N, C-alpha and C positions, 0 to 999 in steps of 0.2 A: 267596489272599493276595497272590501275586505280581502278579496282574492288577490288584488294587485299588491296589497300590503304584505300578504303572506309570501307571494312570489319574490318581493324585494328582500324580505327577511331571509328566505332560503338562499337567495343569490348572494347576499352579504355573508352568510355563514359559510357558504361554499368558497367564496373568495378568501375569507379569513383562514379557512383550512388549507387552501392552496398556498397561501403565504407561509404558513408554518412548515409545510412540506418542502417548499422551495428555499427555505432559509439554509444558507451554506453551513454545513457541519461535516465533520469526518464521518465516513461510512462506518457502520459497526462491523466488527470482525466477522468474517466468514472465510471460507476457503478462497484463496486468491492465487493468481498466477500471472507472472510476466514472462515474456518469451521473445527471443531473438532467433535468427537463423543459426546461431552458434550454441544455444542452450536455453534453459529455462530455470526459473526459481518459483517455488510455491510456498504458501503458508497454509497449514492445516489448523483450523481453529480448535478442533478437538485435540487437546494436548499442547497447543501452541508450538508446533514444530515447523521449522523452516527447512527447505530442501533445495539444493542447487545442483543442476545436472549439466554437464558438458556433452553436447550431442554432435560435435564436429571435430574430427581428428585432424586438427590443424597445427598442433604443437603448442597452442596456448590454451589456458583454462578459462573458466568463467568464475567470476568473483561476486559475492553478494554481501550486502551490508544492511543492517536495520538501524533506522534513525528514529529518535524519540524527541518530541517537543512537549514539555510539561505545560499544563494549563496554569500552573502556579509560578514556576520560575520563569524568568524573562531572558534566559541566555540562549534561546533558540534551539535548533535541532542539535542533538548530541548522538554520535554513533554509539550504539550499545552492543552491537554484535557484528562479527564478520565470519564468513565461511567461503570455501572455494571448492572447486572440483576440476579435475583435468589430469590426464596421464594415468588414470587407473580405472578399473571396472566399477560400475555403480555410481552413485551420487553421494554428495556430502549432505549431512543433515545435522541440525542442532536445534535444541529447544530454547525458548526465551519467553518468559511469562509476559503476556500482553495484558496490561491493565486498562483502567478507564480514567486515569488522572492526566491524560494527555493524548496526543495523536502520534501515530507511527506511520512510517513509509518504509518500504524495502526496495532496494535498487540492485540490479544485476548488471555487471559490465563484463566485457570480453577483454582478457589480457591484463587486467589491473583491478585493484579494489576501488569501489566508488569513493569519491571525496566529499560528496554532499548528497542531500536527499532529493534534489531536483536538478540533475545534471542536464545540460543542453543536449538533447537527443540528436540534434543535427550535426554537432561537432564531436560527439563521442559515441562509442559503441555500447550504449547503456539503455536501460529501460527501467521504469519505476511504476509502482502501484498507485501512487497518490496516497492521500491520508486515510487512515482507519484507526479504530480503537475497539476495545472490548464492548 
């Protein structure tokens, strides 16, 4: 009887821990990358640096944007930074301080700037990271 009570207690604790881990929340910032056949965009956590690179000589560049959604304000995602690359050697890079008062996502598109944080990937040449914060 004591052994079965112990087993139930351990199982309950494990189930509670699994629920905490499974709760949806933004991922914490780490080095991240999105990629298409036309280029890629990266985020380097050390220094909060974004970089966008055009890897296809097709006459169009790649364009990136960072969107922020405050945990306090209720006005939804706001674009806080844009950058582009194309037509030159090397990549474009820019820094933006990533904090923990909300969630971020970055999006890279081919031929145009992203218009929102979660573009329809089936109808546009874009890719995004999903949400993250510091």
